[in-house]
C-alpha positions in Angstrom: 33.7 34.0 -6.2 32.4 35.0 -9.7 34.0 34.1 -13.0 33.1 37.6 -14.2 34.4 39.4 -11.1 35.2 43.1 -11.7 36.2 46.1 -9.6 32.9 46.6 -7.9 30.5 44.7 -5.6 27.3 43.5 -7.0 24.1 44.8 -5.2 23.1 42.0 -2.8 19.5 41.9 -3.9 20.6 41.7 -7.5 23.1 39.0 -6.7 20.5 36.9 -4.8 18.0 37.2 -7.7 20.5 36.4 -10.5 22.2 33.4 -8.8 18.8 31.9 -7.9 19.2 28.3 -6.9 22.0 27.4 -9.2 24.2 26.1 -6.4 21.7 23.3 -5.6 20.9 22.5 -9.3 24.6 22.5 -10.3 25.4 19.5 -8.1 23.8 17.4 -10.9 26.3 18.7 -13.5 29.4 19.1 -11.3 30.8 15.7 -12.4 30.5 16.7 -16.1 32.0 20.2 -15.7 35.0 18.5 -14.1 35.2 15.9 -16.9 35.0 18.7 -19.5 37.6 20.7 -17.7 40.0 17.8 -17.8 39.5 17.5 -21.5 40.0 21.2 -21.9 43.3 21.2 -19.9 44.7 18.4 -22.1 43.6 20.3 -25.2 45.4 23.5 -24.0 48.6 21.5 -23.5 48.3 19.9 -27.0 48.3 23.3 -28.6 51.1 24.7 -26.3 48.9 27.2 -24.5 49.9 25.6 -21.2 52.7 23.1 -20.5 52.2 19.3 -20.3 53.2 19.5 -16.6 50.5 22.2 -15.9 47.9 20.0 -17.7 48.9 17.0 -15.6 48.6 18.8 -12.3 45.3 20.4 -13.4 44.0 16.9 -14.3 45.2 15.5 -11.0 43.4 18.2 -8.9 40.3 17.8 -11.1 40.3 14.0 -10.4 40.4 14.8 -6.7 37.4 17.0 -7.1 35.7 14.3 -9.1 36.2 11.9 -6.3 34.6 14.3 -3.9 31.5 14.5 -6.2 31.3 10.7 -6.5 31.6 10.4 -2.7 29.0 13.2 -2.2 31.4 15.4 -0.2 31.6 18.1 -2.8 29.8 21.2 -1.6 29.1 24.5 -3.4 29.1 27.1 -0.6 27.1 30.3 -0.7 30.3 32.2 -1.5 30.1 30.8 -5.0 27.8 31.7 -7.9 27.7 28.3 -9.4 29.7 25.0 -9.8 32.0 26.6 -12.4 33.3 29.3 -10.1 33.6 26.7 -7.2 35.8 24.4 -9.3 38.1 27.2 -10.6 38.4 28.5 -7.0 39.6 25.1 -5.8 42.1 24.8 -8.6 43.5 28.3 -8.0 43.6 27.6 -4.2 45.7 24.5 -4.8 47.7 25.4 -7.9 47.9 29.2 -7.8 48.5 30.8 -11.3 48.2 27.4 -13.0 44.7 27.0 -11.7 43.8 30.4 -13.1 44.8 29.1 -16.6 41.9 26.6 -16.8 39.5 29.2 -18.2 41.8 30.1 -21.1 39.9 29.8 -24.5 36.5 29.1 -23.0 33.5 30.9 -21.6 31.1 30.0 -18.9 28.6 29.7 -21.8 30.3 26.8 -23.4 31.2 25.4 -19.9 27.5 25.2 -19.1 26.6 23.8 -22.5 29.1 21.0 -22.5 28.4 20.0 -18.9 24.6 19.9 -19.6 25.0 18.0 -22.8 27.3 15.4 -21.1 24.7 15.1 -18.4 21.8 14.8 -20.9 23.8 12.1 -22.8 24.5 10.0 -19.7 20.9 10.3 -18.3 19.3 9.5 -21.6 21.2 6.3 -21.8 20.1 5.5 -18.2 16.5 6.3 -19.0 16.5 4.1 -22.2 17.9 1.2 -20.1 15.1 1.7 -17.5 12.5 1.8 -20.3 14.0 -1.5 -21.7 13.6 -3.0 -18.2 10.0 -2.0 -18.1 9.5 -3.3 -21.6 10.8 -6.7 -20.6 8.5 -6.8 -17.6 5.4 -6.0 -19.7 6.3 -8.6 -22.3 6.6 -11.2 -19.5 3.2 -10.2 -18.2 1.8 -10.3 -21.7 3.1 -13.8 -22.2 1.8 -14.9 -18.8 -1.7 -13.5 -19.2 -2.1 -13.6 -23.0 -5.2 -15.8 -22.9 -7.0 -14.0 -20.1 -10.1 -12.2 -21.2 -10.2 -8.4 -20.8 -13.3 -6.5 -21.9 -12.4 -3.8 -24.4 -14.0 -0.4 -24.2 -14.6 2.5 -26.6 -16.1 5.7 -25.3 -15.9 4.0 -21.9 -18.7 1.7 -23.2 -18.3 -2.1 -23.4 -17.1 -2.8 -26.9 -15.3 -6.0 -27.9 -13.4 -8.8 -26.2 -9.7 -8.1 -25.6 -7.1 -9.8 -23.5 -4.5 -8.9 -20.8 -1.9 -10.1 -23.2 -3.0 -7.5 -25.7 -3.1 -4.8 -23.0 0.3 -5.4 -21.6 2.0 -5.8 -24.9 0.3 -2.7 -26.3 2.1 -0.5 -23.8 5.3 -2.4 -24.4 5.2 -1.7 -28.1 4.2 2.0 -27.4 7.4 2.3 -25.3 9.4 1.5 -28.4 8.1 4.6 -30.1 9.2 6.5 -26.9 12.7 5.0 -27.2 12.9 6.1 -30.8 12.3 9.7 -29.7 14.8 9.4 -26.8 17.4 8.1 -29.3 16.7 11.1 -31.6 17.2 13.4 -28.6 20.5 11.6 -27.8 21.7 12.2 -31.3 20.9 16.0 -31.0 22.8 16.4 -27.7 25.7 14.2 -28.8 27.5 17.2 -30.5 30.4 18.8 -28.7 29.9 22.6 -28.1 33.1 23.1 -26.2 35.3 25.7 -27.9 32.4 27.9 -29.0 33.2 30.1 -26.0 30.7 32.9 -25.6 29.2 31.8 -28.9 31.7 33.4 -31.3 34.7 31.0 -30.9 38.2 31.7 -29.7 41.2 33.4 -31.3 43.4 30.8 -29.6 44.5 27.9 -31.9 42.3 25.4 -30.0 41.7 21.8 -31.2 38.0 21.1 -30.9 38.4 17.6 -32.5 40.6 16.6 -29.6 38.0 17.5 -27.0 35.3 15.9 -29.0 37.2 12.6 -28.9 38.2 13.0 -25.3 34.7 13.6 -24.1 33.1 10.8 -26.2 30.9 13.0 -28.4 30.1 11.5 -31.8 30.7 14.8 -33.5 31.1 18.5 -32.7 28.9 21.5 -33.4 31.1 23.1 -36.1 29.5 26.5 -36.2 30.1 28.2 -32.9 26.9 30.3 -33.2 24.9 27.2 -33.8 26.5 25.6 -30.7 25.3 28.5 -28.6 21.8 28.3 -30.2 21.6 24.7 -29.0 21.0 26.2 -25.5 17.2 26.0 -25.3 16.8 23.8 -28.3 18.3 20.9 -26.5 15.9 21.4 -23.6 12.9 21.7 -25.9 13.7 18.5 -27.6 14.6 16.7 -24.4 11.4 17.8 -22.6 9.4 16.7 -25.7 10.8 13.2 -25.7 10.5 12.8 -22.0 6.9 14.1 -22.3 6.0 11.5 -24.8 7.3 8.7 -22.6 5.4 10.3 -19.7 2.3 10.3 -21.7 2.5 6.6 -22.2 3.1 6.0 -18.5 0.3 8.4 -17.5 -2.2 6.6 -19.8 -1.1 3.3 -18.4 -1.5 4.5 -14.9 -5.0 5.8 -15.7 -5.9 2.3 -17.0 -4.7 0.7 -13.8 -6.6 3.1 -11.6 -9.8 2.5 -13.7 -9.4 -1.2 -13.8 -8.7 -1.4 -10.1 -12.0 0.3 -9.2 -14.9 -1.9 -8.1 -17.0 -0.9 -11.2 -14.4 -2.7 -13.3 -12.6 -5.0 -11.0 -10.2 -6.4 -13.5 -7.0 -6.2 -11.5 -5.7 -5.6 -8.0 -2.4 -5.3 -6.1 -1.1 -6.6 -2.8 -2.3 -4.6 0.2 1.2 -3.3 0.9 1.3 -1.5 -2.4 -1.9 0.4 -1.7 -3.1 3.0 0.9 -6.2 3.4 3.0 -8.6 6.2 4.0 -8.6 8.0 7.3 -12.3 7.5 7.7 -13.3 4.7 5.3 -11.8 1.4 6.5 -12.7 -0.5 3.3 -10.5 1.7 1.0 -7.6 0.2 -1.0 -6.3 3.1 -3.0 -3.9 3.0 -6.0 -2.0 6.1 -4.8 1.3 5.0 -6.4 -0.3 5.0 -9.8 -2.2 8.3 -9.2 1.1 9.9 -8.2 2.9 8.5 -11.3 0.0 9.9 -13.4 0.4 13.3 -11.7 4.2 13.4 -12.0 4.0 12.3 -15.6 1.7 15.2 -16.3 4.1 17.6 -14.6 6.9 16.3 -16.9 4.7 16.8 -19.9 4.0 20.4 -18.9 7.7 21.3 -18.9 7.8 21.3 -22.7 5.4 24.2 -22.7 7.6 26.1 -20.2 10.7 25.5 -22.4 8.9 26.8 -25.4 7.7 30.0 -23.7 11.2 30.6 -22.2 13.0 30.4 -25.5 10.5 31.4 -28.1 11.5 34.4 -30.2 14.8 34.9 -28.5 17.5 36.1 -31.0 20.7 34.3 -31.5 23.5 34.7 -28.9 23.4 34.1 -25.2 20.6 35.4 -22.9 20.3 35.0 -19.1 16.8 33.5 -19.7 18.7 30.3 -20.5 19.7 29.9 -16.8 16.0 29.1 -16.1 16.1 26.1 -18.3 18.4 24.0 -16.2 16.2 23.4 -13.1 13.2 21.8 -14.8 15.2 20.0 -17.4 17.1 18.3 -14.6 13.9 17.8 -12.6 12.2 16.1 -15.6 15.1 13.7 -16.0 15.3 12.8 -12.3 11.5 12.4 -12.0 11.4 10.2 -15.1 14.0 7.8 -13.7 12.1 7.6 -10.4 8.8 7.0 -12.1 10.2 4.3 -14.3 11.7 2.5 -11.3 8.6 2.6 -9.1 6.3 1.7 -12.1 8.4 -1.3 -12.9 8.5 -2.4 -9.3 4.8 -2.0 -8.8 3.5 -3.5 -12.1 5.4 -6.7 -11.5 3.1 -7.3 -8.5 -0.2 -6.9 -10.4 -2.9 -9.5 -9.7 -5.0 -10.2 -12.8 -8.5 -11.3 -12.0 -10.9 -13.6 -13.9 -13.6 -11.6 -15.6 -17.1 -13.1 -15.3 -18.4 -12.7 -18.9 -21.8 -13.9 -17.8 -22.3 -10.6 -16.0 -25.2 -8.8 -17.7 -23.0 -5.7 -18.4 -21.0 -7.8 -20.8 -24.0 -9.1 -22.7 -23.1 -7.2 -25.9 -19.4 -7.9 -25.7 -19.6 -10.5 -28.5 -21.9 -8.8 -31.0 -19.1 -8.4 -33.5 -18.3 -12.1 -33.2 -21.9 -12.9 -33.8 -21.8 -10.8 -37.0 -18.6 -12.4 -38.1 -20.0 -15.9 -37.6 -23.0 -15.0 -39.9 -20.6 -13.6 -42.5 -18.5 -16.7 -42.3 -21.6 -18.7 -43.1 -22.4 -16.7 -46.2 -24.3 -13.7 -45.1 -23.1 -10.2 -46.3 -21.6 -8.0 -43.6 -24.3 -5.3 -44.0 -27.1 -7.8 -43.7 -25.5 -9.5 -40.7 -24.9 -6.1 -39.0 -28.6 -5.1 -39.4 -29.7 -8.6 -38.1 -27.7 -8.4 -34.9 -28.5 -4.8 -34.4 -32.2 -5.5 -34.6 -31.8 -8.3 -32.1 -30.1 -5.9 -29.7 -32.8 -3.3 -30.1 -35.8 -5.7 -29.7 -34.2 -7.6 -26.8 -33.9 -11.0 -28.6 -30.1 -10.9 -28.8 -28.4 -14.0 -27.4 -24.6 -13.6 -27.2 -22.5 -16.3 -28.7 -19.6 -16.8 -26.3 -18.2 -19.9 -27.9 -15.3 -17.8 -29.2 -14.3 -16.1 -26.0 -10.9 -15.4 -27.3 -11.5 -14.4 -30.8 -8.5 -13.4 -33.0 -9.5 -9.7 -32.8 -8.9 -9.6 -29.0 -6.0 -11.9 -28.6 -2.2 -11.8 -29.2 -0.2 -14.8 -30.3 3.4 -15.8 -29.6 4.5 -14.7 -33.1 3.1 -11.2 -32.5 4.9 -11.0 -29.2 8.2 -12.1 -30.7 7.9 -9.5 -33.5 7.3 -6.8 -30.8 10.5 -8.0 -29.0 12.4 -7.8 -32.2 11.5 -4.2 -32.7 13.2 -3.2 -29.4 16.2 -5.5 -30.0 17.7 -3.1 -32.5 18.5 -0.8 -29.6 
């Protein structure tokens, strides 16, 4: 069944190409198309386009379909172009002419838009909660290991003393920036497009405020052309915010892979969280974090795809938009999976003690040496030259008396302030 069915049969090759894999993708938005259809039926009754009785039986059948979706028994067979045609077919099969009335005053265009935006809204809330869970884990680790020395690096060269508390809480605070962007995306998609029809509104006396309230949108997209133009824009903004979160997680994963290597040896994980080699029996590989890094880079790449798919398209609907769904949904689902496995794994991290007497850390405290001289009255420039000369001529002796200098540590007050930043969400 096709919602646009006419008095001819579509060429099979064309049909296969144009439908693509919408049937598989649309399972993710089936719930939301049903919810939107319920709101639409109630609205049609409120403006006397259908009777209250017709609306009630439509809602009853839609609830039955919603139960199928939630019980994972809802199937979109190959006879159907997409979830929208499947749902209308089931309503018509059960209710006859009443089922055929559900499409009154709407288009598949605004059906897809509202279902996707409801899906995006729900999943953004889920992702934000998962980020909050990871944030809490990182703050706990920062508090637990706040006084443990971690050599700091710039240009991958030993630089200054840092701490595991600073490392864990740095990523925690970075996640707050990512949540800010996710919240901004949530605000963008929280605008009801239902009633924009094919992008030019409806001549029926519909009540868009009613469906906005019924569907839990904060506001509606008032201009119907602007509502249609949200297709593509929503996905670009969504992929950008997910990409920023993925960037944080990819960088963190790279740190973990680096710090786990024998050349650094700062951390490790229980054996059961690592994998081995088929020929090297000593290997203990951080595959989970390598895959997280790779998946996060895939998510970041989707933004470029969204830009290229939608760049320079004129206003109005274009079939190019169909191609946005798959990877927008994939980005959301992968982000949730990555957050779950990251949080599960990082909780089991084993922080090692760093031997600062190792010769490679000899110059870790040069800045502390300079600062000590400055504290005792020497100018910074003179102190810098003095310590620099000692390093160059081999007479430098590190002063490790301040192993946890203020520059590389994090105190309880700082951690509390970081926690406060997230509490507003």
